[in-house]
LOGUVO-910731 format. One record per residue: residue number from 1; x, z negated, y of N, C-alpha, C, O in turn. Coordinates in steps of 0.2 Angstrom, whole numbers, plus 2048, in hexadecimal, padded with zeros to 3 digits. Atoms other than C-alpha are relative to their C-alpha. Layout:
N
REC, resi, nx, nz, ny, cax, caz, cay, cx, cz, cy, ox, oz, oy
REC, NUM, X, Z, Y, X, Z, Y, X, Z, Y, X, Z, Y
...
***
This chain:
226
REC, resi, nx, nz, ny, cax, caz, cay, cx, cz, cy, ox, oz, oy
REC, 1, 805, 7FF, 7FC, 800, 801, 7FF, 806, 7FF, 806, 80B, 7FC, 806
REC, 2, 7FD, 801, 7F8, 806, 804, 812, 7FF, 7FA, 803, 7F9, 7F8, 804
REC, 3, 802, 806, 7FA, 809, 7F5, 81D, 7FC, 802, 805, 7FB, 808, 806
REC, 4, 805, 7FD, 7FC, 7FE, 7F5, 82A, 804, 800, 807, 802, 804, 80C
REC, 5, 7FB, 7FE, 7F8, 80B, 7F4, 839, 804, 806, 800, 808, 808, 7FC
REC, 6, 7FD, 7F9, 7FF, 80E, 804, 83E, 804, 802, 806, 802, 803, 80C
REC, 7, 7FB, 801, 7FC, 81F, 805, 846, 804, 806, 800, 805, 809, 7FB
REC, 8, 7FB, 7FC, 801, 82B, 812, 84A, 806, 7FD, 802, 806, 7FC, 808
REC, 9, 7FA, 805, 7FE, 83C, 808, 84C, 805, 806, 801, 806, 80B, 7FD
REC, 10, 7FA, 7FB, 801, 84C, 810, 851, 805, 7FA, 800, 807, 7F7, 805
REC, 11, 7FE, 807, 801, 855, 801, 84A, 808, 801, 800, 80B, 806, 7FC
REC, 12, 7F7, 800, 800, 868, 7FD, 84F, 800, 7F9, 7FF, 7FC, 7F4, 801
REC, 13, 7FD, 808, 800, 872, 7EE, 84A, 7FF, 7FC, 804, 804, 7FD, 809
REC, 14, 7FF, 805, 7F9, 870, 7E0, 856, 809, 7FE, 800, 80D, 7FE, 7FC
REC, 15, 7F7, 800, 7FF, 881, 7DB, 85E, 802, 7F9, 7FC, 7FE, 7F5, 7FA
REC, 16, 7FC, 806, 804, 88C, 7CE, 856, 7FD, 7F9, 802, 7FA, 7F5, 7FD
REC, 17, 802, 806, 7FF, 886, 7C0, 862, 7FB, 803, 805, 7FD, 805, 80B
REC, 18, 804, 7FC, 7FA, 877, 7C7, 86C, 7FE, 7FA, 805, 7FB, 7F6, 802
REC, 19, 803, 805, 7FC, 872, 7BC, 87A, 7FA, 7FD, 7FF, 7F5, 801, 7FE
REC, 20, 807, 804, 801, 864, 7B0, 878, 7FA, 803, 808, 7FC, 803, 80E
REC, 21, 806, 7FF, 7FC, 853, 7B6, 880, 800, 7FA, 806, 802, 7F4, 805
REC, 22, 802, 805, 7FB, 84F, 7AE, 891, 7FB, 7FB, 7FE, 7F6, 7FE, 7FA
REC, 23, 807, 804, 803, 842, 79F, 88D, 7FD, 800, 806, 7FF, 7FE, 80C
REC, 24, 806, 800, 7F8, 833, 7A1, 89A, 7FF, 7F9, 801, 7FF, 7F3, 7FE
REC, 25, 801, 807, 7FD, 830, 794, 8A5, 7FA, 7FC, 7FF, 7F5, 7FE, 802
REC, 26, 807, 802, 802, 822, 788, 8A0, 7FA, 803, 7FE, 7F4, 803, 801
REC, 27, 808, 7FD, 802, 816, 792, 896, 7FC, 7FB, 800, 7FD, 7F5, 800
REC, 28, 806, 805, 800, 804, 78A, 896, 7FD, 805, 7FA, 7FD, 80B, 7FA
REC, 29, 804, 7FD, 805, 7F9, 78C, 887, 7F8, 7FD, 801, 7F7, 7F8, 803
REC, 30, 807, 801, 7FE, 7E6, 78C, 888, 7FB, 7FF, 7F9, 7FC, 802, 7F4
REC, 31, 805, 802, 805, 7D9, 785, 87C, 7FA, 805, 801, 7F9, 809, 806
REC, 32, 806, 7FC, 7FE, 7C9, 78E, 878, 7FF, 805, 7FA, 804, 804, 7F7
REC, 33, 803, 7FC, 806, 7C2, 79B, 86B, 807, 805, 800, 80C, 805, 803
REC, 34, 7F9, 7FC, 800, 7CE, 7A9, 864, 7FD, 807, 800, 801, 80B, 7FE
REC, 35, 802, 7FA, 7FF, 7C3, 7B8, 867, 802, 802, 806, 804, 7FE, 80A
REC, 36, 7FE, 7FD, 7FA, 7C7, 7C3, 875, 7FB, 7FF, 806, 7FD, 7FF, 80C
REC, 37, 805, 802, 7FC, 7B7, 7BF, 87D, 7FE, 7F8, 803, 7FB, 7F7, 808
REC, 38, 800, 806, 7FE, 7B8, 7AD, 87D, 803, 7FD, 804, 809, 7FF, 805
REC, 39, 7FD, 804, 7FB, 7BB, 7A1, 88A, 806, 7FD, 801, 809, 7FC, 7FB
REC, 40, 7FA, 804, 800, 7CB, 798, 88F, 7FE, 7FA, 802, 7FD, 7F9, 809
REC, 41, 804, 808, 7FC, 7C5, 785, 891, 805, 7FE, 803, 804, 7FE, 809
REC, 42, 7FC, 806, 7FE, 7D4, 77B, 894, 806, 802, 7FF, 807, 806, 7FB
REC, 43, 7FA, 800, 800, 7E7, 77B, 896, 804, 7F9, 7FB, 802, 7F4, 7FD
REC, 44, 7FA, 804, 803, 7F5, 771, 88B, 805, 801, 803, 805, 805, 808
REC, 45, 7FB, 801, 7FE, 806, 76F, 88C, 802, 808, 7FD, 7FE, 80B, 7FA
REC, 46, 7FD, 7FA, 805, 812, 77F, 885, 801, 7FF, 7F9, 804, 7FA, 7F7
REC, 47, 7FF, 802, 807, 813, 780, 873, 804, 805, 7FC, 805, 80A, 7FE
REC, 48, 7FB, 7FE, 805, 81F, 785, 865, 7FD, 801, 7FA, 7F7, 7FE, 7F8
REC, 49, 802, 7FF, 806, 81D, 78B, 854, 806, 7FF, 7FA, 80A, 803, 7F9
REC, 50, 7FA, 800, 805, 829, 783, 846, 7FF, 804, 7FA, 7FB, 801, 7F6
REC, 51, 801, 7FC, 806, 829, 791, 838, 804, 7FF, 7FA, 809, 802, 7F9
REC, 52, 7FC, 803, 805, 82F, 789, 829, 7FF, 808, 7F8, 7FA, 80A, 7F6
REC, 53, 801, 7FC, 804, 835, 797, 81B, 803, 7FF, 7FB, 808, 7FA, 7FC
REC, 54, 7FB, 802, 805, 83D, 797, 80B, 807, 802, 801, 80B, 801, 7FD
REC, 55, 7F7, 7FD, 7FD, 84E, 7A0, 814, 801, 7FB, 803, 807, 7FA, 804
REC, 56, 7FE, 803, 7FA, 84C, 792, 821, 7FB, 800, 806, 7F6, 803, 806
REC, 57, 805, 7FF, 7FB, 843, 78F, 831, 803, 803, 808, 809, 804, 809
REC, 58, 7FF, 7FE, 7FB, 841, 795, 842, 7FA, 7FF, 805, 7F4, 7FF, 803
REC, 59, 804, 801, 7FC, 839, 791, 852, 7FC, 806, 806, 800, 80A, 809
REC, 60, 801, 7FB, 7FB, 82D, 79C, 85D, 7FC, 7FC, 806, 7F7, 7F9, 806
REC, 61, 803, 802, 7F9, 828, 798, 86E, 7FA, 804, 802, 7FB, 80A, 803
REC, 62, 807, 7FB, 7FF, 815, 79D, 871, 800, 801, 807, 801, 7FD, 80B
REC, 63, 7FF, 7FE, 7F9, 813, 7A7, 880, 7F8, 800, 803, 7F5, 806, 803
REC, 64, 807, 801, 7FF, 801, 7A2, 885, 7FE, 805, 807, 7F9, 809, 807
REC, 65, 800, 7FC, 7FA, 803, 7AA, 897, 7FF, 807, 7FE, 7FB, 80A, 802
REC, 66, 800, 7FA, 801, 805, 7BA, 88F, 7FC, 803, 7FB, 7FB, 809, 7FB
REC, 67, 806, 800, 807, 7F9, 7B9, 87F, 7FE, 7FD, 7FF, 7FF, 7FA, 7FA
REC, 68, 801, 807, 802, 7F0, 7AB, 881, 7FA, 801, 7FA, 7F9, 7FC, 7F6
REC, 69, 806, 801, 805, 7E1, 7B1, 874, 806, 801, 7FA, 806, 7FC, 7F5
REC, 70, 7FC, 800, 806, 7EF, 7B6, 867, 803, 7FA, 7FE, 804, 7F8, 7F8
REC, 71, 7FD, 807, 802, 7F8, 7A5, 86A, 7FB, 7FC, 7FE, 7FC, 7F9, 7F9
REC, 72, 805, 804, 804, 7E8, 79D, 866, 7FE, 801, 7FA, 7FE, 7FC, 7F6
REC, 73, 802, 7FE, 809, 7E4, 7A7, 856, 806, 7FD, 7FB, 806, 7FA, 7F6
REC, 74, 7F8, 804, 805, 7F7, 7A2, 850, 7FF, 7F9, 7FF, 7FE, 7F6, 7F9
REC, 75, 7FF, 806, 7FF, 7F5, 792, 856, 7FA, 7FC, 7F9, 7FA, 7F8, 7F5
REC, 76, 806, 802, 806, 7E4, 78F, 84C, 801, 802, 7FA, 800, 7FE, 7F5
REC, 77, 7FE, 7FD, 806, 7E9, 798, 83E, 807, 7FB, 7FB, 807, 7FA, 7F5
REC, 78, 7FC, 803, 804, 7F9, 78E, 83B, 7FD, 7F8, 7FE, 7FD, 7F5, 7F9
REC, 79, 801, 808, 800, 7F1, 77C, 83F, 7FA, 800, 7F8, 7FA, 7FB, 7F6
REC, 80, 805, 801, 803, 7E2, 780, 831, 807, 804, 7F9, 804, 804, 7F4
REC, 81, 7FD, 800, 806, 7F1, 785, 823, 7FF, 808, 7FF, 800, 80A, 7FA
REC, 82, 801, 7F9, 803, 7EE, 798, 824, 808, 803, 7FF, 808, 807, 7FC
REC, 83, 7FA, 7FB, 802, 800, 79E, 824, 804, 7FC, 7FC, 809, 7FE, 7FA
REC, 84, 7FB, 804, 806, 807, 78F, 817, 7FE, 806, 7F9, 7F8, 808, 7F8
REC, 85, 7FF, 7FB, 807, 80B, 79B, 807, 7FF, 806, 801, 7FE, 809, 7FC
REC, 86, 800, 7F9, 7FE, 80A, 7AC, 811, 808, 802, 7FE, 80D, 7FE, 7FC
REC, 87, 7F8, 7FE, 800, 81A, 7B6, 811, 803, 806, 804, 800, 80A, 808
REC, 88, 7FC, 7FB, 7FC, 825, 7C1, 819, 800, 806, 7FB, 805, 807, 7F7
REC, 89, 800, 7FC, 806, 820, 7D0, 80E, 801, 807, 805, 7FD, 80B, 803
REC, 90, 7FE, 7FB, 7FF, 827, 7DE, 818, 806, 800, 805, 805, 7FD, 80B
REC, 91, 7F8, 800, 7FC, 83A, 7E1, 820, 802, 805, 803, 804, 80A, 7FE
REC, 92, 7FB, 7FA, 7FF, 843, 7ED, 829, 805, 7FE, 802, 804, 7FA, 807
REC, 93, 7FB, 803, 7FD, 853, 7E8, 82A, 803, 802, 806, 805, 807, 808
REC, 94, 7FE, 7FF, 7F9, 85A, 7E5, 83A, 7FA, 801, 805, 7FC, 800, 80B
REC, 95, 805, 7FE, 7FD, 84A, 7EA, 841, 7FA, 7FA, 801, 7F9, 7F7, 806
REC, 96, 805, 807, 7FF, 83C, 7DD, 83E, 7FE, 7FD, 7F9, 7FF, 800, 7F3
REC, 97, 803, 803, 806, 834, 7D2, 831, 7F7, 7FF, 801, 7F4, 7FE, 806
REC, 98, 808, 801, 7FB, 821, 7D1, 831, 7FD, 7FB, 7F8, 7FF, 7FA, 7F3
REC, 99, 802, 804, 806, 817, 7C4, 827, 7F8, 7FC, 804, 7F5, 7FE, 809
REC, 100, 806, 802, 7FD, 807, 7B9, 829, 7FB, 802, 7FD, 7F6, 7FF, 7FD
REC, 101, 807, 7FD, 802, 7FB, 7C3, 81F, 7FE, 7FB, 7FA, 802, 7F9, 7F5
REC, 102, 801, 805, 805, 7F0, 7B7, 815, 7FF, 802, 7F8, 7FE, 7FE, 7F4
REC, 103, 7FF, 7FC, 807, 7EF, 7C3, 806, 805, 7FF, 7FD, 805, 7FF, 7F7
REC, 104, 7F9, 800, 804, 802, 7C0, 803, 7FF, 7F8, 7FD, 803, 7F6, 7F8
REC, 105, 801, 808, 806, 7FD, 7AE, 7FC, 800, 802, 7F9, 804, 800, 7F6
REC, 106, 803, 7FC, 806, 7F7, 7B8, 7ED, 805, 806, 7FC, 805, 80C, 7FC
REC, 107, 7FB, 7F9, 803, 807, 7C0, 7E4, 7FC, 805, 7FC, 7FF, 80B, 7FB
REC, 108, 804, 7FD, 804, 7F9, 7C8, 7D9, 7FD, 807, 806, 7FB, 80C, 804
REC, 109, 801, 7FD, 7FB, 7F4, 7D2, 7EA, 805, 804, 804, 804, 806, 80A
REC, 110, 7F9, 7FE, 7FD, 805, 7D8, 7EE, 7FE, 808, 802, 801, 80A, 807
REC, 111, 803, 7FA, 7FD, 7FC, 7EA, 7F0, 7FE, 801, 805, 7FF, 806, 808
REC, 112, 803, 800, 7F9, 7F3, 7E5, 7FE, 803, 7FC, 806, 800, 7FB, 80B
REC, 113, 7FC, 804, 7FA, 800, 7DC, 808, 802, 804, 806, 805, 809, 805
REC, 114, 7FE, 7FB, 7FA, 800, 7E2, 81B, 7F9, 801, 802, 7F8, 803, 807
REC, 115, 808, 7FE, 7FE, 7EC, 7E5, 81B, 7FA, 7FA, 802, 7F5, 7FB, 804
REC, 116, 806, 805, 7FE, 7E5, 7D3, 81D, 802, 7FC, 806, 807, 7FC, 809
REC, 117, 7FD, 803, 7F9, 7E3, 7C8, 82C, 800, 803, 806, 801, 7FF, 80B
REC, 118, 801, 7FC, 7FB, 7E0, 7D6, 837, 7F9, 802, 804, 7F4, 800, 802
REC, 119, 807, 7FB, 7FE, 7D2, 7DF, 842, 7FC, 7F8, 804, 7F5, 7F8, 803
REC, 120, 804, 806, 7FD, 7CE, 7CC, 84C, 802, 800, 807, 7FF, 7FB, 80B
REC, 121, 7FE, 803, 7F8, 7D6, 7CE, 85E, 801, 806, 803, 804, 80A, 800
REC, 122, 7FF, 7F9, 7FB, 7D7, 7DC, 86D, 808, 7FD, 801, 80B, 7F8, 801
REC, 123, 7F9, 7FE, 7FC, 7E8, 7E0, 873, 801, 7FB, 806, 7FD, 7FB, 80A
REC, 124, 7FC, 804, 7F9, 7F1, 7D4, 880, 805, 805, 802, 809, 804, 7FE
REC, 125, 7FA, 7FC, 7FF, 7FD, 7E1, 885, 805, 7FD, 807, 801, 7FA, 80B
REC, 126, 7FC, 801, 7FC, 80B, 7DE, 891, 805, 805, 7FF, 806, 809, 7FB
REC, 127, 7FC, 7FC, 7FF, 81A, 7E6, 898, 806, 7FE, 7FD, 80B, 802, 7FD
REC, 128, 7FC, 805, 803, 825, 7D8, 890, 805, 805, 7FB, 803, 808, 7F7
REC, 129, 7FE, 7FC, 804, 833, 7E1, 888, 801, 7FF, 7F7, 802, 7F9, 7F5
REC, 130, 800, 803, 806, 834, 7E1, 874, 805, 800, 7FE, 807, 804, 7F9
REC, 131, 7F9, 801, 801, 845, 7DA, 873, 800, 7FC, 7FA, 7FB, 7FA, 7F7
REC, 132, 800, 804, 807, 84D, 7D1, 864, 7FD, 7F9, 803, 7FE, 7F7, 809
REC, 133, 804, 807, 800, 844, 7C1, 861, 7FA, 7FF, 802, 7F7, 7FA, 802
REC, 134, 807, 800, 7FF, 833, 7C6, 867, 7FB, 800, 7F9, 7FC, 802, 7F4
REC, 135, 805, 800, 805, 824, 7C2, 85D, 7FA, 802, 801, 7F6, 7FF, 805
REC, 136, 803, 7FD, 7FE, 817, 7CE, 85D, 7F9, 800, 7FA, 7F9, 7FD, 7F5
REC, 137, 806, 800, 805, 805, 7D1, 854, 800, 807, 7FE, 801, 80B, 802
REC, 138, 7FF, 7FA, 804, 805, 7DE, 846, 7F8, 804, 802, 7F4, 800, 804
REC, 139, 807, 7FC, 800, 7F5, 7EC, 848, 800, 804, 7FB, 805, 806, 7F7
REC, 140, 804, 7FB, 805, 7EC, 7F7, 83E, 802, 806, 803, 802, 806, 809
REC, 141, 7FF, 7F9, 7FE, 7F2, 80A, 83F, 7FB, 804, 805, 7F6, 807, 803
REC, 142, 804, 7FC, 7FB, 7EC, 811, 84E, 7F9, 7FD, 804, 7F4, 801, 806
REC, 143, 806, 802, 800, 7E0, 803, 852, 804, 7F9, 805, 806, 7F4, 803
REC, 144, 7FD, 804, 7FD, 7E8, 7FA, 861, 7FC, 7FA, 802, 800, 7F6, 805
REC, 145, 803, 807, 7FF, 7DB, 7EB, 862, 7FE, 7FE, 7F8, 7F8, 7FD, 7F5
REC, 146, 801, 803, 806, 7DE, 7E5, 850, 804, 7FD, 7FE, 807, 7FD, 7F9
REC, 147, 7FC, 806, 802, 7E8, 7D7, 851, 7FF, 7FB, 7FD, 7F9, 7FA, 7FF
REC, 148, 801, 806, 804, 7E7, 7C8, 847, 806, 7FB, 7FD, 80A, 7F9, 801
REC, 149, 7FB, 807, 802, 7F1, 7BB, 83D, 807, 803, 7FE, 80C, 800, 7FE
REC, 150, 7F9, 7FD, 802, 7FF, 7C8, 838, 805, 800, 807, 804, 803, 80C
REC, 151, 7FC, 7FF, 7FB, 80E, 7C7, 842, 807, 803, 7FE, 809, 804, 7F8
REC, 152, 7FB, 7FF, 801, 81F, 7CE, 844, 806, 7FD, 804, 804, 7FA, 809
REC, 153, 7FB, 802, 7FC, 830, 7C9, 84A, 807, 805, 801, 80A, 807, 7FC
REC, 154, 7FC, 7FA, 800, 83C, 7D5, 852, 807, 7FF, 801, 809, 7FB, 806
REC, 155, 7F8, 802, 801, 84F, 7D4, 84C, 804, 803, 805, 80A, 801, 806
REC, 156, 7FB, 7FC, 7FB, 856, 7E1, 859, 7FA, 805, 804, 7F4, 807, 802
REC, 157, 806, 7FC, 7FA, 84E, 7E9, 869, 7FF, 807, 7FE, 802, 80B, 7FC
REC, 158, 804, 7FB, 804, 841, 7F5, 865, 7FD, 801, 808, 7F9, 7FD, 80A
REC, 159, 804, 7FE, 7FB, 83C, 7FD, 878, 7FB, 805, 7FD, 7F7, 806, 801
REC, 160, 803, 7FB, 800, 833, 80A, 871, 7F9, 7FC, 7FF, 7F5, 7FE, 803
REC, 161, 806, 806, 801, 825, 7FB, 86B, 7FE, 7FB, 807, 7FA, 7F7, 807
REC, 162, 803, 805, 7FB, 824, 7F4, 87C, 7FB, 802, 804, 7FB, 808, 807
REC, 163, 806, 7FE, 7FD, 813, 7F4, 883, 7FC, 802, 7FB, 7F7, 805, 7FD
REC, 164, 804, 7FE, 805, 80B, 7F9, 871, 7FE, 7FB, 7FA, 7FC, 7FB, 7F5
REC, 165, 803, 806, 805, 809, 7E9, 869, 800, 7FA, 804, 802, 7F9, 80A
REC, 166, 800, 808, 7FC, 805, 7D6, 86F, 805, 7FC, 7FE, 805, 7F9, 7F8
REC, 167, 7FA, 806, 802, 815, 7CB, 871, 7FC, 7FA, 803, 7F9, 7F9, 809
REC, 168, 803, 809, 7FE, 80E, 7B9, 86F, 804, 7FB, 800, 802, 7F5, 800
REC, 169, 7FB, 806, 7FF, 81E, 7B0, 86E, 805, 802, 7FF, 805, 809, 7FF
REC, 170, 7F9, 7FD, 800, 831, 7B2, 86C, 802, 7FB, 7FD, 800, 7F6, 7FD
REC, 171, 7FC, 805, 805, 83D, 7A8, 85F, 805, 7FE, 805, 809, 802, 808
REC, 172, 7FD, 804, 7FB, 844, 79A, 86A, 805, 7FC, 7FD, 808, 7F8, 800
REC, 173, 7FB, 802, 804, 850, 795, 85B, 800, 801, 7F9, 7FA, 802, 7F7
REC, 174, 801, 7FE, 806, 854, 799, 84B, 800, 806, 7FE, 7FD, 807, 7F9
REC, 175, 800, 7FB, 7FF, 856, 7AA, 84D, 804, 803, 7FA, 803, 808, 7F7
REC, 176, 7FA, 7FF, 806, 865, 7AB, 83F, 7FB, 801, 7FA, 7FB, 806, 7F6
REC, 177, 804, 802, 807, 857, 7A5, 833, 7FB, 808, 7FF, 7FB, 80B, 7F9
REC, 178, 803, 7F9, 7FF, 84C, 7B6, 838, 805, 806, 7FE, 804, 80A, 7FA
REC, 179, 7FC, 7FC, 803, 85B, 7C0, 836, 801, 802, 7F9, 801, 807, 7F6
REC, 180, 7FD, 803, 807, 860, 7B8, 825, 7F9, 804, 7FC, 7FB, 808, 7F7
REC, 181, 806, 7FE, 802, 84C, 7BE, 821, 802, 807, 800, 800, 80B, 7FB
REC, 182, 801, 7F8, 7FE, 850, 7D0, 829, 806, 803, 7F9, 806, 809, 7F7
REC, 183, 7F9, 7FD, 805, 860, 7D2, 81C, 7FD, 7FE, 7F8, 802, 7FD, 7F4
REC, 184, 801, 801, 807, 857, 7CF, 80C, 7FF, 807, 7FD, 7FC, 80B, 800
REC, 185, 801, 7F9, 804, 858, 7DE, 800, 7FA, 801, 800, 7F6, 7FC, 800
REC, 186, 809, 7FD, 7FF, 848, 7E9, 801, 801, 807, 7FA, 806, 809, 7F8
REC, 187, 802, 7FA, 804, 841, 7F6, 7F6, 7FC, 805, 805, 7F6, 803, 805
REC, 188, 804, 7FF, 7FB, 83A, 802, 804, 7FF, 7FB, 806, 804, 7FB, 80A
REC, 189, 800, 804, 7FB, 834, 7F6, 810, 7FE, 7F9, 7FD, 7FE, 7F4, 801
REC, 190, 802, 805, 802, 82F, 7E9, 804, 807, 7F9, 7FD, 80B, 7FA, 7F8
REC, 191, 7F9, 805, 803, 83C, 7D9, 800, 800, 7FF, 7F8, 7FB, 7FD, 7F4
REC, 192, 7FF, 7FF, 807, 842, 7D9, 7EF, 800, 7F8, 7FD, 801, 7F6, 7F7
REC, 193, 802, 806, 803, 83E, 7C5, 7EF, 7F9, 7FE, 804, 7F7, 802, 808
REC, 194, 805, 804, 7FE, 82F, 7BA, 7F4, 802, 7FC, 806, 803, 7F6, 805
REC, 195, 7FE, 805, 7FA, 832, 7B3, 806, 7FC, 7FD, 804, 7F9, 7FF, 809
REC, 196, 807, 801, 7FE, 826, 7A8, 809, 801, 7FA, 806, 806, 7F7, 807
REC, 197, 801, 803, 7FB, 820, 79F, 819, 7FC, 7F8, 7FE, 7F6, 7F7, 7FE
REC, 198, 802, 807, 802, 81F, 78C, 814, 7FA, 7FC, 803, 7F6, 7FA, 800
REC, 199, 805, 805, 7FA, 816, 784, 824, 801, 803, 807, 807, 803, 80A
REC, 200, 7FE, 7FF, 7F8, 814, 789, 835, 7FD, 7FA, 802, 7F7, 7F8, 801
REC, 201, 803, 805, 7FD, 813, 77A, 840, 7FF, 800, 807, 805, 7FF, 80A
REC, 202, 800, 800, 7F9, 80D, 77A, 852, 801, 7FA, 803, 800, 7F5, 800
REC, 203, 7FE, 807, 7FD, 814, 76D, 85E, 800, 803, 807, 800, 809, 809
REC, 204, 800, 7FE, 7FA, 816, 76B, 870, 808, 801, 802, 80C, 7FE, 7FF
REC, 205, 7F9, 7FF, 7FF, 827, 771, 879, 801, 7F9, 804, 7FE, 7F7, 809
REC, 206, 7FC, 806, 7FC, 831, 761, 87F, 804, 802, 807, 809, 806, 807
REC, 207, 7FD, 7FE, 7FB, 834, 763, 890, 808, 7FF, 7FF, 809, 7FC, 7FB
REC, 208, 7F9, 801, 7FF, 847, 764, 894, 800, 7FC, 806, 7FD, 7FC, 80B
REC, 209, 7FE, 806, 7F9, 84D, 755, 89F, 802, 803, 805, 807, 807, 805
REC, 210, 7FB, 7FD, 7FA, 850, 758, 8B0, 805, 7FA, 803, 805, 7F4, 802
REC, 211, 7FD, 803, 7FD, 85E, 752, 8BA, 7FD, 7FE, 807, 7FB, 803, 80B
REC, 212, 802, 802, 7FA, 858, 747, 8CA, 807, 7FE, 804, 80B, 7FA, 801
REC, 213, 7FB, 802, 7FA, 864, 745, 8D8, 7FF, 7F9, 801, 7FA, 7F7, 803
REC, 214, 800, 807, 7FE, 869, 733, 8DB, 7FD, 7FE, 807, 7FD, 802, 80B
REC, 215, 801, 801, 7F9, 861, 72A, 8E9, 805, 7FF, 805, 80A, 7FB, 803
REC, 216, 7FB, 802, 7F9, 86A, 729, 8FA, 801, 7F9, 801, 7FC, 7F6, 803
REC, 217, 7FE, 807, 7FE, 872, 71A, 8FE, 7FC, 7FD, 806, 7FB, 802, 80A
REC, 218, 803, 801, 7FA, 869, 710, 90B, 807, 801, 805, 80C, 800, 804
REC, 219, 7FA, 802, 7FA, 872, 711, 91D, 802, 7FA, 801, 7FF, 7F5, 800
REC, 220, 7FC, 807, 7FE, 87D, 704, 923, 7FB, 7FF, 806, 7F8, 803, 809
REC, 221, 803, 803, 7FA, 876, 6F8, 930, 803, 802, 806, 809, 802, 805
REC, 222, 7FD, 7FE, 7FA, 87A, 6FE, 941, 806, 7FA, 803, 805, 7F4, 803
REC, 223, 7FB, 806, 7FF, 88B, 6F6, 947, 7FE, 7FF, 808, 7FC, 804, 80B
REC, 224, 802, 803, 7FA, 887, 6EC, 958, 806, 803, 805, 80C, 804, 803
REC, 225, 7FA, 7FD, 7FB, 891, 6F4, 968, 804, 7F9, 802, 801, 7F3, 802
REC, 226, 7FD, 805, 7FD, 8A0, 6EA, 96D, 7FE, 7FE, 806, 801, 7F9, 808
***
């Protein structure tokens, strides 16, 4: 079965020590429904997702300012255990890794991997570059408003995909784990071994401490004239 994500990748090997993607300043996360028509009720603090896999863990910073309803759906799916036991079922070496299909929990449904959990969300496209570390929603071929639970992680810059897929996160740490998954031997685009997403945990981003300038010393009392 052909995987659902329809990508045309000009894959290039990433540099030996790629610079880290800049961390967006204080993204906000909204709560509410997960459909494109649902209202956004309130705001929480910035959130991130700890993705624990059979190959190690990485952390995704969720970009709710960029794609609020995709973030809401991802958070709801993670908290309900929807990602637990799914796999990274598709790998393009040094290009992308794709996972999150609920059908991939069942090894007997391997022929259907890449087709599940889609058609739930309308696109939230942006001009944000599809650069190394970006996390974006998978689409059904030819259907821009068909996002859902599946996602892919970009392992090398893919400028031809910018503006075509909804970016809703970026890998904030552990990108080397995603790289290791991307180096898994494949047959076609199917990994030769089962790469399991054991758990996705949503947590608040801890604000980095700020340095406060010391209070100035009090002025000395005036010296009386002689």
